[in-house]
VOBA-1610 file (N, C-alpha, C; in pm, whole numbers, padded with zeros to 5 digits, always signed):
BEGIN
Met+19907-10984+10418Met+19808-10973+10311Met+19866-11029+10183Lys+19784-11104+10113Lys+19828-11163+09987Lys+19827-11057+09877Pro+19939-11041+09805Pro+19943-10936+09700Pro+19846-10967+09587Thr+19793-10860+09526Thr+19700-10873+09412Thr+19777-10910+09287Pro+19738-11019+09217Pro+19810-11059+09095Pro+19803-10951+08988Arg+19914-10931+08914Arg+19916-10837+08802Arg+19893-10914+08672Leu+19811-10855+08585Leu+19785-10918+08455Leu+19896-10891+08357Phe+19969-10782+08372Phe+20080-10749+08281Phe+20202-10722+08365Gly+20311-10773+08322Gly+20434-10753+08397Gly+20548-10826+08333Thr+20651-10845+08409Thr+20770-10914+08357Thr+20743-11062+08352Pro+20824-11139+08274Pro+20807-11285+08274Pro+20814-11339+08415Gly+20724-11433+08444Gly+20719-11491+08577Gly+20615-11426+08664Ser+20548-11319+08613Ser+20442-11254+08690Ser+20318-11341+08687Ala+20207-11290+08745Ala+20083-11367+08752Ala+20015-11381+08618Leu+20066-11313+08509Leu+20001-11320+08378Leu+20004-11461+08322Ile+20116-11530+08336Ile+20128-11663+08276Ile+20032-11763+08338Pro+20023-11772+08473Pro+19922-11863+08530Pro+19781-11829+08488Trp+19752-11698+08477Trp+19616-11659+08437Trp+19584-11706+08296Leu+19684-11698+08203Leu+19661-11741+08065Leu+19632-11891+08056Arg+19670-11965+08159Arg+19648-12110+08157Arg+19509-12148+08206Thr+19435-12050+08256Thr+19299-12078+08300Thr+19208-12089+08180Pro+19088-12150+08190Pro+18994-12159+08077Pro+18960-12022+08018Val+18939-11923+08103Val+18907-11789+08053Val+19024-11730+07975Gly+19145-11748+08029Gly+19263-11695+07962Gly+19286-11759+07827Val+19267-11890+07820Val+19284-11961+07693Val+19183-11910+07590Ala+19057-11892+07631Ala+18953-11844+07538Ala+18988-11705+07486Val+19032-11616+07577Val+19069-11481+07535Val+19185-11485+07436Ala+19282-11569+07461Ala+19399-11580+07373Ala+19360-11628+07234Ile+19269-11727+07227Ile+19225-11780+07098Ile+19151-11674+07018Val+19057-11604+07085Val+18982-11499+07016Val+19075-11389+06965Ser+19172-11351+07049Ser+19266-11246+07009Ser+19347-11288+06888Ala+19388-11413+06886Ala+19467-11464+06773Ala+19386-11464+06644Leu+19258-11505+06655Leu+19171-11507+06537Leu+19148-11367+06483Leu+19124-11271+06572Leu+19103-11133+06528Leu+19228-11077+06462Leu+19345-11107+06520Leu+19469-11058+06461Leu+19491-11119+06323Ala+19462-11248+06307Ala+19479-11315+06178Ala+19385-11256+06073Ala+19261-11230+06114Ala+19164-11172+06019Ala+19206-11033+05976Ala+19255-10953+06071Ala+19299-10818+06037Ala+19418-10820+05944Thr+19512-10913+05969Thr+19630-10926+05883Thr+19591-10967+05741Ala+19498-11063+05731Ala+19452-11110+05600Ala+19384-10998+05523Ala+19299-10921+05592Ala+19229-10811+05526Ala+19327-10705+05478Ser+19428-10676+05562Ser+19528-10577+05524Ser+19608-10622+05403Thr+19645-10751+05402Thr+19720-10806+05288Thr+19638-10802+05162Ala+19510-10840+05172Ala+19422-10839+05054Ala+19405-10699+05000Ala+19391-10601+05088Ala+19377-10463+05043Ala+19501-10415+04972Ala+19618-10454+05027Ala+19743-10413+04963Ala+19757-10474+04826Val+19721-10602+04812Val+19730-10668+04683Val+19635-10604+04583Thr+19511-10576+04629Thr+19411-10512+04541Thr+19458-10376+04494Ala+19519-10298+04585Ala+19564-10165+04549Ala+19679-10168+04451Ser+19766-10270+04460Ser+19884-10274+04377Ser+19861-10347+04245Ala+19762-10435+04241Ala+19739-10512+04119Ala+19676-10425+04011Pro+19734-10423+03890Pro+19675-10342+03783Pro+19541-10399+03739Pro+19448-10313+03698Pro+19318-10362+03652Pro+19335-10439+03521Arg+19246-10533+03499Arg+19252-10612+03377Arg+19183-10535+03266Val+19251-10522+03152Val+19196-10451+03037Val+19171-10553+02926Val+19047-10567+02886Val+19011-10665+02784Val+19007-10596+02648Thr+19085-10644+02553Thr+19089-10585+02419Thr+19055-10688+02312Thr+18992-10797+02351Thr+18955-10901+02256Thr+18866-10843+02146Gly+18905-10865+02020Gly+18828-10816+01908Gly+18863-10676+01862Phe+18946-10605+01939Phe+18988-10473+01896Phe+19089-10486+01783Pro+19091-10393+01688Pro+19183-10405+01574Pro+19325-10368+01610Ser+19417-10418+01531Ser+19558-10383+01544Ser+19615-10368+01404Gly+19739-10327+01395Gly+19798-10306+01263Gly+19769-10167+01211Gly+19829-10134+01096Gly+19812-10001+01039Gly+19932-09913+01069Thr+19923-09787+01030Thr+20036-09697+01046Thr+20052-09646+01189Asn+19946-09645+01267Asn+19953-09596+01404Asn+19858-09678+01491Pro+19889-09805+01512Pro+19791-09892+01578Pro+19785-09880+01729Gly+19897-09850+01795Gly+19898-09848+01940Gly+19844-09719+01995Ile+19715-09718+02034Ile+19653-09591+02070Ile+19530-09610+02158Phe+19509-09515+02251Phe+19378-09500+02315Phe+19351-09351+02328Thr+19225-09315+02345Thr+19187-09174+02347Thr+19104-09141+02470Asp+19100-09011+02498Asp+19033-08956+02615Asp+18977-08822+02571Thr+18853-08791+02602Thr+18794-08665+02559Thr+18761-08579+02682Cys+18802-08451+02677Cys+18780-08361+02790Cys+18714-08232+02744Ala+18614-08187+02817Ala+18551-08058+02790Ala+18630-07947+02859Arg+18607-07825+02815Arg+18673-07712+02880Arg+18626-07702+03024Ala+18720-07688+03117Ala+18687-07679+03259Ala+18679-07535+03306Lys+18764-07449+03253Lys+18766-07308+03295Lys+18860-07231+03203Thr+18852-07098+03210Thr+18947-07009+03145Thr+19002-06916+03251Ala+19135-06904+03259Ala+19195-06822+03363Ala+19337-06782+03323Pro+19386-06667+03373Pro+19522-06623+03345Pro+19622-06686+03441Asp+19627-06819+03444Asp+19715-06893+03534Asp+19798-06992+03455Asp+19915-07030+03512Asp+20002-07130+03451Asp+20082-07198+03561Pro+20034-07312+03614Pro+20101-07375+03727Pro+20238-07436+03696Ile+20275-07447+03568Ile+20409-07496+03534Ile+20507-07380+03519Met+20475-07284+03432Met+20568-07176+03403Met+20564-07063+03507Met+20449-07043+03570Met+20436-06933+03667Met+20365-06983+03793Pro+20423-07083+03861Pro+20356-07142+03979Pro+20335-07040+04090Gly+20214-07037+04143Gly+20182-06949+04252Gly+20153-06805+04212Met+20169-06771+04084Met+20151-06632+04038Met+20011-06616+03980Thr+19913-06618+04067Thr+19772-06613+04025Thr+19740-06488+03945Gly+19677-06509+03829Gly+19632-06398+03748Gly+19739-06328+03668Met+19862-06380+03664Met+19972-06311+03599Met+20015-06375+03468Ser+19959-06488+03436Ser+19994-06558+03312Ser+19907-06508+03197Met+19935-06556+03077Met+19843-06535+02966Met+19713-06610+02994Gln+19607-06574+02930Gln+19481-06646+02944Gln+19495-06787+02886His+19444-06884+02960His+19449-07023+02914His+19312-07086+02923Asp+19282-07173+02827Asp+19168-07263+02838Asp+19218-07392+02902Phe+19155-07429+03015Phe+19194-07550+03087Phe+19093-07661+03060Phe+19143-07782+03049Phe+19060-07900+03027Phe+19095-08003+03134Gly+18994-08081+03175Gly+19019-08184+03276Gly+18976-08140+03413Asn+19070-08133+03505Asn+19039-08104+03646Asn+19000-07958+03664Pro+18875-07928+03706Pro+18831-07788+03721Pro+18891-07718+03841Ala+18957-07791+03931Ala+19017-07729+04049Ala+19156-07674+04021Val+19203-07687+03898Val+19338-07638+03866Val+19347-07488+03888Asn+19462-07444+03941Asn+19488-07301+03960Asn+19638-07279+03947Ala+19685-07160+03976Ala+19826-07129+03956Ala+19918-07210+04047Ser+19865-07265+04153Ser+19947-07342+04248Ser+19924-07492+04238Ala+19855-07537+04134Ala+19820-07679+04122Ala+19944-07766+04109Thr+19938-07883+04173Thr+20042-07984+04161Thr+19978-08116+04120Ala+20058-08208+04073Ala+20006-08337+04033Ala+19939-08408+04150Ala+20000-08401+04267Ala+19944-08468+04384Ala+19808-08410+04422Ala+19793-08278+04408Ala+19665-08215+04442Ala+19557-08246+04340Leu+19595-08265+04215Leu+19498-08294+04109Leu+19447-08438+04116Arg+19537-08531+04144Arg+19504-08674+04137Arg+19390-08709+04231Gly+19290-08779+04177Gly+19175-08819+04255Gly+19065-08715+04260Gly+19087-08599+04196Gly+18986-08495+04196Gly+18883-08515+04087Ser+18796-08416+04072Ser+18693-08424+03968Ser+18754-08392+03833Thr+18680-08418+03726Thr+18734-08399+03592Thr+18621-08382+03491Thr+18652-08314+03381Thr+18557-08303+03270Thr+18588-08406+03162Cys+18679-08498+03191Cys+18721-08597+03091Cys+18628-08717+03090Ser+18641-08798+02984Ser+18551-08912+02966Ser+18576-09025+03064Thr+18691-09024+03131Thr+18718-09121+03236Thr+18756-09047+03363Ser+18695-09083+03474Ser+18726-09018+03601Ser+18863-09058+03653Ala+18927-09157+03588Ala+19064-09193+03625Ala+19163-09086+03583Asp+19120-08995+03495Asp+19207-08889+03446Asp+19164-08755+03504Ala+19226-08715+03612Ala+19200-08585+03674Ala+19315-08489+03646Ser+19379-08509+03532Ser+19491-08424+03491Ser+19444-08284+03456Ala+19541-08194+03439Ala+19514-08060+03387Ala+19586-08046+03253Tyr+19512-08004+03152Tyr+19564-07975+03020Tyr+19526-07831+02988Trp+19615-07756+02926Trp+19575-07620+02891Trp+19647-07568+02767Thr+19577-07475+02699Thr+19624-07412+02577Thr+19595-07262+02586Pro+19664-07180+02506Pro+19627-07038+02505Pro+19487-07020+02450Val+19423-06915+02492Val+19290-06885+02439Val+19304-06842+02294Val+19215-06894+02208Val+19213-06859+02066Val+19104-06754+02043Tyr+19141-06645+01976Tyr+19048-06537+01946Tyr+19029-06526+01794Gln+18913-06479+01755Gln+18890-06445+01614Gln+18834-06305+01608His+18912-06216+01545His+18877-06073+01540His+18850-06019+01680Gly+18933-06064+01775Gly+18926-06011+01911Gly+18828-06078+02004Glu+18746-06169+01952Glu+18648-06239+02036Glu+18699-06379+02070Ala+18696-06413+02198Ala+18743-06545+02240Ala+18651-06654+02185Leu+18712-06761+02133Leu+18637-06876+02084Leu+18634-06984+02193Thr+18518-07033+02225Thr+18505-07137+02326Thr+18529-07274+02263Pro+18631-07347+02308Pro+18659-07478+02248Pro+18539-07570+02259Gln+18511-07644+02150Gln+18400-07739+02151Gln+18432-07862+02234Arg+18551-07913+02219Arg+18597-08029+02296Arg+18745-08047+02270Thr+18809-08127+02352Thr+18948-08164+02329Thr+18959-08315+02328Leu+19009-08367+02218Leu+19032-08510+02205Leu+19179-08536+02231Leu+19210-08626+02325Leu+19346-08657+02362Leu+19385-08794+02308Tyr+19496-08800+02237Tyr+19548-08927+02188Tyr+19668-08967+02272Trp+19675-09093+02310Trp+19793-09151+02374Trp+19841-09260+02279Arg+19957-09242+02219Arg+19996-09329+02108Arg+20147-09352+02106Thr+20189-09447+02024Thr+20331-09465+01994Thr+20343-09524+01854Arg+20458-09505+01795Arg+20482-09560+01662Arg+20513-09709+01673Pro+20481-09786+01569Pro+20506-09930+01574Pro+20651-09966+01607Gly+20745-09888+01555Gly+20885-09922+01576Gly+20934-09903+01718Thr+20861-09827+01799Thr+20905-09801+01937Thr+20814-09867+02040Ala+20713-09940+01994Ala+20614-09994+02087Ala+20676-10085+02192Ala+20767-10171+02151Ala+20823-10270+02244Ala+20901-10206+02358Thr+20953-10087+02336Thr+21033-10020+02439Thr+20961-09903+02504Thr+20833-09885+02473Thr+20758-09774+02531Thr+20720-09804+02676Arg+20745-09709+02764Arg+20707-09720+02904Arg+20597-09619+02935Thr+20514-09650+03030Thr+20407-09559+03068Thr+20463-09430+03124Met+20387-09322+03113Met+20429-09196+03172Met+20435-09210+03324Pro+20538-09157+03388Pro+20547-09170+03534Pro+20444-09083+03604Gln+20405-09126+03721Gln+20307-09051+03800Gln+20362-08913+03834Gly+20281-08809+03807Gly+20318-08674+03847Gly+20399-08595+03748Ile+20426-08648+03629Ile+20508-08576+03532Ile+20431-08456+03475Ser+20504-08351+03437Ser+20445-08239+03364Ser+20526-08217+03238Leu+20458-08174+03131Leu+20521-08158+03001Leu+20468-08033+02932Ile+20549-07978+02842Ile+20509-07864+02759Ile+20538-07898+02614Ala+20446-07861+02525Ala+20464-07880+02382Ala+20449-07745+02312Gly+20530-07720+02209Gly+20519-07595+02136Gly+20594-07481+02203Asn+20594-07366+02137Asn+20674-07252+02182Asn+20588-07126+02188Glu+20563-07078+02308Glu+20477-06961+02326Glu+20547-06831+02286Thr+20678-06834+02258Thr+20750-06715+02216Thr+20791-06722+02069Ala+20737-06818+01995Ala+20775-06834+01854Ala+20744-06708+01774Thr+20832-06678+01678Thr+20811-06564+01590Thr+20789-06607+01446Ala+20796-06738+01422Ala+20773-06794+01288Ala+20693-06922+01305Pro+20626-06966+01200Pro+20546-07089+01211Pro+20630-07207+01261Gln+20571-07287+01350Gln+20638-07404+01404Gln+20613-07525+01314Ser+20691-07629+01334Ser+20674-07751+01256Ser+20534-07807+01278Thr+20472-07854+01170Thr+20339-07913+01183Thr+20341-08045+01259Ser+20459-08100+01282Ser+20467-08221+01365Ser+20451-08187+01513Val+20454-08057+01545Val+20435-08011+01683Val+20305-07932+01695Val+20289-07827+01610Val+20169-07743+01612Val+20108-07745+01471Asn+19987-07794+01462Asn+19925-07816+01331Asn+19782-07761+01333Trp+19754-07667+01245Trp+19618-07617+01229Trp+19549-07698+01120Thr+19439-07760+01154Thr+19368-07844+01060Thr+19218-07823+01077Cys+19138-07915+01029Cys+18992-07904+01037Cys+18934-08038+01080Thr+18814-08036+01131Thr+18746-08162+01161Thr+18715-08234+01030Thr+18697-08364+01038Thr+18670-08444+00918Thr+18530-08416+00866Gly+18519-08397+00735Gly+18391-08367+00673Gly+18306-08490+00652Ala+18187-08471+00599Ala+18094-08581+00575Ala+18149-08681+00475Asp+18241-08634+00387Asp+18297-08726+00287Asp+18404-08816+00346Gly+18445-08789+00469Gly+18543-08874+00535Gly+18687-08849+00492His+18710-08753+00404His+18845-08726+00358His+18926-08656+00466Pro+19056-08685+00475Pro+19140-08618+00575Pro+19138-08467+00556Ala+19140-08393+00665Ala+19136-08247+00659Ala+19271-08191+00619Ala+19269-08074+00555Ala+19392-08006+00519Ala+19466-07962+00646Ala+19598-07966+00640Ala+19680-07929+00755Ala+19770-07813+00717Gly+19816-07737+00817Gly+19904-07626+00790Gly+19961-07568+00917Ser+20067-07491+00902Ser+20131-07431+01018Ser+20059-07305+01066Leu+19961-07256+00986Leu+19882-07139+01023Leu+19734-07170+01006Pro+19646-07098+01076Pro+19501-07119+01059Pro+19459-07095+00914His+19361-07168+00868His+19314-07156+00730His+19166-07189+00726Asp+19102-07157+00614Asp+18960-07185+00599Asp+18936-07335+00590Cys+18824-07378+00646Cys+18786-07519+00645Cys+18666-07539+00552Pro+18647-07661+00500Pro+18532-07688+00414Pro+18400-07667+00490Ala+18297-07640+00415Ala+18164-07621+00475Ala+18127-07743+00559Gly+18072-07716+00675Gly+18030-07825+00762Gly+18139-07877+00854Thr+18258-07820+00847Thr+18367-07861+00937Thr+18411-07741+01021Gln+18497-07767+01118Gln+18543-07662+01209Gln+18694-07661+01219Leu+18747-07545+01258Leu+18892-07528+01274Leu+18939-07607+01396Arg+19053-07671+01382Arg+19106-07755+01490Arg+19255-07728+01506Leu+19299-07719+01631Leu+19440-07703+01664Leu+19491-07835+01721Val+19595-07890+01658Val+19652-08017+01700Val+19794-07992+01753Ile+19818-08031+01877Ile+19949-08009+01939Ile+20003-08142+01991Ser+20125-08176+01949Ser+20187-08304+01985Ser+20299-08282+02087Phe+20300-08364+02191Phe+20397-08352+02299Phe+20522-08436+02272Pro+20631-08404+02340Pro+20753-08486+02328Pro+20728-08629+02374Asp+20802-08724+02317Asp+20781-08866+02350Asp+20909-08938+02389Cys+21016-08865+02420Cys+21139-08925+02471Cys+21174-08856+02603Trp+21189-08932+02709Trp+21208-08879+02845Trp+21347-08916+02895Asp+21404-08829+02978Asp+21539-08856+03030Asp+21540-08955+03145Gly+21423-08992+03195Gly+21415-09095+03299Gly+21414-09042+03441His+21428-08909+03459His+21430-08859+03597His+21365-08721+03614Thr+21361-08638+03513Thr+21305-08504+03528Thr+21153-08509+03525Met+21090-08461+03632Met+20944-08464+03641Met+20881-08329+03610Asp+20953-08221+03632Asp+20901-08086+03611Asp+20930-08040+03468Gly+20826-08005+03394Gly+20843-07967+03254Gly+20880-07822+03232Arg+20903-07747+03337Arg+20918-07602+03324Arg+21027-07562+03225Asp+21147-07621+03235Asp+21255-07579+03145Asp+21266-07666+03020Arg+21171-07761+03005Arg+21163-07846+02885Arg+21284-07937+02866Ser+21368-07950+02966Ser+21490-08030+02949Ser+21465-08180+02964Gly+21353-08217+03026Gly+21332-08357+03057Gly+21277-08441+02945Ala+21221-08378+02840Ala+21159-08455+02732Ala+21187-08388+02598Val+21210-08471+02496Val+21234-08422+02360Val+21156-08510+02263Tyr+21157-08470+02137Tyr+21084-08545+02035Tyr+21172-08653+01973Ala+21111-08768+01949Ala+21182-08876+01881Ala+21208-08838+01735Thr+21314-08890+01679Thr+21343-08873+01538Thr+21321-09006+01468Ala+21353-09011+01340Ala+21339-09137+01266Ala+21427-09246+01325Ala+21533-09204+01391Ala+21624-09300+01453Ala+21581-09340+01593Gly+21473-09279+01644Gly+21424-09311+01778Gly+21463-09204+01878Cys+21474-09243+02005Cys+21508-09150+02112Cys+21659-09136+02125Pro+21707-09015+02152Pro+21851-08996+02169Pro+21900-09057+02300Ser+22029-09077+02311Ser+22086-09139+02432Ser+22066-09052+02555Ser+22050-08920+02535Ser+22027-08830+02648Ser+21886-08844+02704His+21793-08894+02622His+21654-08912+02660His+21608-09049+02611Pro+21657-09155+02672Pro+21641-09289+02616Pro+21507-09358+02640Val+21420-09297+02723Val+21296-09364+02762Val+21182-09323+02669His+21130-09418+02592His+21013-09392+02509His+20890-09385+02600Ile+20814-09278+02588Ile+20686-09268+02659Ile+20576-09246+02555Pro+20451-09276+02587Pro+20345-09251+02490Pro+20341-09103+02452Gln+20315-09077+02327Gln+20303-08938+02284Gln+20160-08890+02306Leu+20147-08782+02382Leu+20018-08718+02405Leu+19994-08617+02293Val+19877-08625+02230Val+19841-08532+02123Val+19705-08472+02155Leu+19698-08338+02160Leu+19572-08268+02185Leu+19510-08223+02054His+19380-08250+02037His+19302-08201+01923His+19193-08110+01980Val+19211-07979+01965Val+19116-07883+02021Val+19035-07822+01907Thr+18903-07835+01914Thr+18813-07790+01807Thr+18746-07658+01846Tyr+18740-07564+01751Tyr+18683-07432+01776Tyr+18562-07407+01686Pro+18467-07326+01733Pro+18341-07305+01660Pro+18354-07204+01546Thr+18440-07233+01452Thr+18454-07149+01332Thr+18507-07235+01219Ser+18472-07199+01098Ser+18526-07268+00981Ser+18622-07178+00904Arg+18651-07060+00957Arg+18737-06965+00888Arg+18869-06947+00964Gly+18973-06914+00888Gly+19104-06897+00948Gly+19149-06753+00958Asp+19067-06658+00914Asp+19107-06517+00918Asp+19087-06460+01058Gly+19173-06365+01094Gly+19159-06293+01220Gly+19188-06375+01344Ile+19262-06484+01330Ile+19293-06569+01447Ile+19415-06515+01520Thr+19402-06496+01651Thr+19513-06458+01738Thr+19511-06547+01862Leu+19621-06549+01935Leu+19632-06628+02058Leu+19667-06537+02174Ser+19624-06574+02293Ser+19657-06496+02412Ser+19808-06497+02435Thr+19863-06384+02475Thr+20004-06372+02508Thr+20025-06316+02649Gly+19917-06271+02713Gly+19923-06217+02848Gly+19784-06213+02906Pro+19768-06161+03026Pro+19634-06155+03086Pro+19535-06076+03001His+19587-05975+02925His+19497-05890+02847His+19551-05864+02706Thr+19645-05944+02659Thr+19705-05919+02528Thr+19694-06042+02438Gln+19704-06016+02308Gln+19696-06121+02208Gln+19812-06107+02110Gly+19845-06219+02044Gly+19954-06217+01949Gly+19927-06312+01834Pro+20026-06334+01748Pro+20008-06414+01627Pro+19985-06561+01658Pro+19920-06634+01566Pro+19889-06776+01590Pro+20009-06869+01583Val+20128-06816+01553Val+20247-06902+01549Val+20291-06943+01690Thr+20233-06883+01793Thr+20275-06910+01931Thr+20198-07026+01995Gly+20142-07114+01915Gly+20066-07227+01968Gly+20149-07314+02061His+20087-07359+02169His+20155-07448+02264His+20050-07512+02354Ala+20092-07608+02434Ala+20002-07675+02529Ala+20083-07725+02647Asp+20017-07740+02762Asp+20081-07786+02885Asp+20000-07900+02945Phe+20068-07982+03025Phe+20004-08100+03085Phe+20067-08131+03219Ile+19983-08148+03321Ile+20026-08204+03450Ile+19944-08331+03472Ser+20011-08442+03488Ser+19940-08569+03500Ser+19871-08583+03635Gly+19739-08605+03629Gly+19662-08637+03749Gly+19595-08772+03735Trp+19649-08857+03646Trp+19594-08990+03623Trp+19606-09078+03746Gln+19508-09167+03765Gln+19526-09278+03857Gln+19628-09371+03791Gln+19745-09385+03850Gln+19857-09446+03779Gln+19831-09589+03735Asn+19760-09668+03817Asn+19737-09807+03777Asn+19647-09815+03655Arg+19557-09719+03638Arg+19472-09718+03518Arg+19552-09678+03395Met+19634-09576+03409Met+19721-09536+03299Met+19814-09651+03259Asp+19876-09716+03359Asp+19967-09827+03331Asp+19897-09938+03253Ala+19775-09971+03297Ala+19702-10081+03234Ala+19665-10050+03090Asp+19620-09928+03063Asp+19581-09891+02927Asp+19703-09880+02835Val+19812-09829+02887Val+19934-09822+02806Val+19981-09961+02769Ala+19981-10053+02866Ala+20027-10189+02839Ala+19936-10261+02740Ala+19805-10248+02758Ala+19709-10323+02676Ala+19689-10263+02538Cys+19710-10133+02525Cys+19677-10065+02400Cys+19802-10013+02327Val+19879-09931+02395Val+19993-09866+02330Val+20106-09965+02305Thr+20153-10029+02414Thr+20264-10122+02400Thr+20226-10244+02320Ala+20103-10293+02337Ala+20058-10412+02265Ala+20015-10382+02122Gln+20016-10253+02084Gln+19982-10211+01949Gln+19839-10249+01910Val+19747-10210+01995Val+19604-10233+01974Val+19534-10098+01967Arg+19438-10087+01875Arg+19361-09963+01864Arg+19242-09971+01960Cys+19263-09916+02080Cys+19162-09928+02186Cys+19054-09822+02179Gly+19074-09716+02102Gly+18972-09613+02093Gly+18951-09541+02224Pro+18831-09485+02246Pro+18807-09405+02367Pro+18803-09490+02493Val+18855-09433+02603Val+18844-09498+02734Val+18745-09418+02817Val+18660-09488+02891Val+18551-09424+02963Val+18536-09485+03102Gly+18463-09413+03189Gly+18428-09465+03321Gly+18543-09459+03420Ala+18513-09501+03542Ala+18611-09497+03650Ala+18731-09587+03625Asp+18710-09693+03546Asp+18818-09787+03519Asp+18894-09755+03390Ala+18861-09644+03324Ala+18924-09608+03196Ala+18916-09726+03099Thr+18796-09780+03085Thr+18774-09900+03004Thr+18772-09866+02856Pro+18857-09930+02774Pro+18857-09904+02629Pro+18729-09956+02565Arg+18681-09883+02465Arg+18559-09922+02395Arg+18585-09973+02254Gly+18709-09976+02212Gly+18741-10029+02080Gly+18767-09920+01979Gly+18857-09947+01887Gly+18893-09849+01785Gly+18847-09891+01648Arg+18914-09838+01547Arg+18880-09869+01409Arg+19000-09925+01336Glu+18970-10003+01236Glu+19075-10047+01145Glu+19120-09929+01061Pro+19242-09931+01010Pro+19285-09825+00917Pro+19189-09815+00800Arg+19175-09694+00746Arg+19082-09668+00636Arg+19108-09763+00520Gly+19000-09819+00465Gly+19013-09907+00350Gly+19023-10054+00384Ser+19032-10087+00515Ser+19045-10227+00553Ser+18912-10300+00545Gly+18801-10224+00555Gly+18670-10286+00549Gly+18624-10344+00679Arg+18703-10329+00786Arg+18665-10384+00916Arg+18662-10274+01021Arg+18562-10277+01106Arg+18549-10176+01210Arg+18496-10238+01337Val+18552-10193+01448Val+18498-10231+01578Val+18424-10110+01630Ser+18297-10119+01652Ser+18217-10004+01695Ser+18255-09964+01836Pro+18264-09832+01862Pro+18294-09787+01997Pro+18175-09809+02088
//
């Protein structure tokens, strides 16, 4: 009996003669074309995923005392006694916090879990978690109106500023302070009035002009050590001085600044949460951040706006597209958002 030819086997089996038949040749050609198409599609997808989005800033203003900047606005997402940086996994045991950005944040939140999630921010590319202690007035919690986030750098450090790394967490301010903190870190001010004059600033809450509201401004460290990602012990990031970043923290990163507005124009009776059910003096202002940004969007905006020293103004939409900023006051030129 003649043995049945095998289609697969060692070299010299019946596979090679079969491939030389018209049917075998046709199958081989089709297989090669399909493999080439799949390889091309895979390569194109990889290039698309790795290529940063193009950010157009034509016509946006530059120059001034703080030109390299873009902004992001986030509504309050929730209030809860959780702190995923300082008390990870300890649900309900932290001080009360107002959270902004990703509403899925909880005591066990991580940067990886936040990224790609939903958000209350003006760009869906930012699914980060930002939080501050709850602010009370005469014992009643004040619901924040909005939080405006600034991403900025000083002109002298722009050329060496690098984007924030994916997954970093940071803390600003001191929740155990017993005396007023520097206004360069924690600053109580007011929203801008109809006259356009800058609001009064101070280390403690104070009365605001009629028609304006109390605002808490908290500035984050902007010098990174280049390797610490967890902000829990605050060792990974420090504040730049007039001389720049210290040798221990040589990496300039954009400075994140939170502007949280509250529905009051008075500064009396203000306290901050210090525990799940306790309150303390307003000198304990602080803020926390876990980055849930889509990294290629953050990279693109930092390069086009912060490093290039362009006033990009608010970023919106899935692509974190800048809408344009303003010229410094008195220049007579404005780019409408």
